[in-house]
N, C-alpha and C positions, 0 to 999 in steps of 0.2 A: 078200807081196802084202797091201796094206791093203784089206780087204774093205769098210771104211766108204765107200770111194769107188766101189764097184761095186754096192752095193745101197742101198736106202733104207727108211725106216720111215714108215708111215702111222699116226698116233695118232688114235684115234677115241674121243671122250668119249661113253660110252654114254648112251642116252636123250636127253633135251633137248626143249625146246619144250613141246608138249602132253603128252609122255610123261615123268612125273616119276621113273619107276622105283620102287624101294622107298622107303617113307616111314616115318620113326620120329620121332615128335614133330614138331618143326619142320625136321628134316633131310630133304632130298630127295636121292636118289641122283644125279640129274642134275646137281646143284650140286657135289657132291663129285667126281664123275667129270670134270666140266669143269675144275675146279681142278687135279686130278691130271694131266689131259691137257695143260693149258697148261704145267705144270711140266715134264713129260716132253719136250714139244716144245722148250721153251727149253733144257733141259739137253742134249738130243741135238744141237741146233744148236751149242751151245757146244763140244761134243766133236768137232764136224766131221762128224757123221753126216748124210747127206742125209735130210731129214725134211719131212713135210708133216702138216698137221693137218686133219681133216675138218671140224670146226667149232670156232670159238674164241669163239662167243657162244651164248646159250641160244636155239636155233632148232630147229624141227621139220624133219627130213629124211626122205625116203623111203629105202628100201634102195637103189633105183636112183640117187638123188642122192648117197648115201654112196659107192656104187661108182664113180660118175663122178668123184668127187674123189680117188680112190685110184689109185696106180700101183705100189705096192710091197706088201710083207707088212703085214698088219694086227695091231695090238695094241689090243684094246678094253678100256676101263676100266669096271668094274662094281663095285658094293659091295652086299653083302647084309647086312641088319640082322637 
């Protein structure tokens, strides 16, 4: 059985918009997590895994808005400096 057709992955870039996450110099966690999430989303799509992404731009979302955009298991991206 090919489980990639039975389940999906929701990719959530941590933080975003008004919430920068961790900051180190000019680096903001929200920027790194967005880039990582965009890469993960694209790669999973290429592999044929049903995938959705919570946000693909720098925007502020409430927890409820994030939950409304998800229908599968979550993988959240965060970085700690």
